[in-house]
C-alpha positions as CSV (number, residue, x, y, z in Angstrom):
1,E,9.8,-4.2,18.1
2,V,7.3,-4.3,14.9
3,Q,8.0,-1.3,12.3
4,L,6.7,-0.7,9.3
5,V,7.8,2.3,7.5
6,E,6.0,3.6,4.4
7,S,7.4,5.8,1.7
8,G,7.0,7.0,-1.9
9,G,4.2,9.2,-1.6
10,G,3.7,12.7,-3.0
11,V,1.9,14.9,-5.5
12,V,1.0,13.9,-9.0
13,Q,-0.9,14.8,-11.8
14,P,-4.2,12.7,-12.7
15,G,-2.9,9.9,-14.9
16,G,0.6,9.8,-13.3
17,S,1.9,7.0,-11.7
18,L,3.7,6.8,-7.7
19,R,5.5,3.1,-6.5
20,L,4.9,3.1,-2.7
21,S,7.2,1.1,-0.7
22,C,7.1,-0.1,3.0
23,Q,9.8,-1.6,4.9
24,A,9.3,-3.8,7.4
25,S,11.4,-5.0,10.4
26,G,10.9,-6.6,14.1
27,F,8.4,-9.5,12.8
28,T,9.0,-12.7,10.3
29,F,7.7,-10.8,7.4
30,E,7.8,-13.9,5.2
31,M,5.1,-15.4,7.4
32,H,2.4,-12.7,7.2
33,D,0.3,-11.8,4.5
34,M,0.1,-8.0,3.9
35,S,-1.8,-5.5,2.1
36,W,-2.4,-1.8,1.4
37,V,-5.3,0.2,3.2
38,R,-5.8,3.9,2.5
39,Q,-7.9,6.9,3.9
40,A,-9.1,9.7,2.4
41,P,-9.6,13.4,4.3
42,G,-12.9,12.9,6.4
43,K,-13.7,9.1,5.1
44,G,-13.1,5.8,6.7
45,A,-10.5,3.6,5.6
46,E,-10.7,1.5,2.7
47,W,-8.8,-1.6,1.9
48,V,-6.8,-1.3,-1.7
49,S,-4.9,-4.6,-2.1
50,G,-3.7,-7.6,-0.4
51,I,-1.0,-10.3,-0.9
52,S,-0.2,-13.7,0.5
53,N,3.0,-14.0,2.7
54,D,4.5,-15.9,-0.2
55,G,3.4,-13.3,-3.0
56,R,1.8,-16.0,-5.4
57,K,-1.7,-14.4,-4.5
58,T,-2.8,-10.7,-5.3
59,Y,-6.0,-9.2,-4.3
60,Y,-7.5,-5.7,-5.4
61,A,-10.5,-3.5,-4.6
62,D,-12.6,-2.7,-7.6
63,S,-11.9,0.8,-7.4
64,V,-8.2,0.0,-8.2
65,K,-8.1,-3.1,-10.1
66,G,-6.1,-2.8,-13.6
67,R,-4.2,0.5,-12.1
68,F,-2.6,-0.8,-9.1
69,T,-0.2,-3.8,-8.6
70,I,1.0,-4.8,-5.1
71,S,4.2,-7.2,-4.7
72,R,6.6,-8.1,-2.6
73,D,10.2,-8.8,-1.8
74,N,10.4,-11.2,0.9
75,A,14.6,-11.3,1.3
76,K,14.7,-7.0,1.7
77,K,11.4,-7.4,3.8
78,T,9.4,-4.7,1.5
79,L,5.8,-4.3,0.2
80,H,5.3,-2.5,-2.5
81,L,2.2,-0.9,-4.5
82,Q,2.8,0.8,-8.1
83,M,0.0,2.7,-8.9
84,D,-0.6,3.6,-12.2
85,R,-3.3,6.1,-14.3
86,L,-4.2,7.7,-10.7
87,K,-7.0,9.6,-10.3
88,P,-8.2,12.4,-8.1
89,E,-10.4,10.1,-5.8
90,D,-6.7,8.2,-5.1
91,T,-6.0,11.1,-3.1
92,A,-5.4,9.7,0.8
93,V,-3.1,8.6,3.1
94,Y,-1.6,5.3,2.3
95,Y,-0.9,2.7,5.1
96,C,0.9,-0.6,4.7
97,R,-0.6,-3.1,7.1
98,I,0.1,-6.9,8.7
99,Q,-3.1,-8.4,7.7
100,R,-3.5,-10.7,10.8
101,L,-2.4,-8.4,13.6
102,N,-4.0,-5.3,11.8
103,Y,-0.9,-3.2,12.5
104,W,-0.7,-0.5,10.6
105,G,2.7,1.8,9.6
106,Q,2.5,5.7,10.0
107,G,1.5,6.1,6.4
108,T,2.2,8.1,3.5
109,Q,0.1,10.6,1.7
110,V,-0.4,10.6,-2.1
111,T,-2.3,13.4,-3.7
112,V,-3.7,13.4,-7.3
113,S,-4.2,16.8,-8.2
114,S,-3.6,19.0,-11.5
């Protein structure tokens, strides 16, 4: 059974940092490009960042470029998103996604508020 379990969300003040993790199981993780997608209340899903299967290529939305860093550990089957200099507009539920299958995890809530 394919599973993606996100963790690491929480409440943080503007300018703070969080590190999200996604534990994958049930599929050949190292064969798949992965991404992070977020959904803010009342808004549609927004692609945030992507990474190639081997971790060599990374991609970012303009809204997070220079603040967020995506990475992966294929040996541990984990995907990460380091989020720095967080802004209130980063508040959303964050999901990891198997790019080609468009399969999402259950999400983790990130709230940026003073």
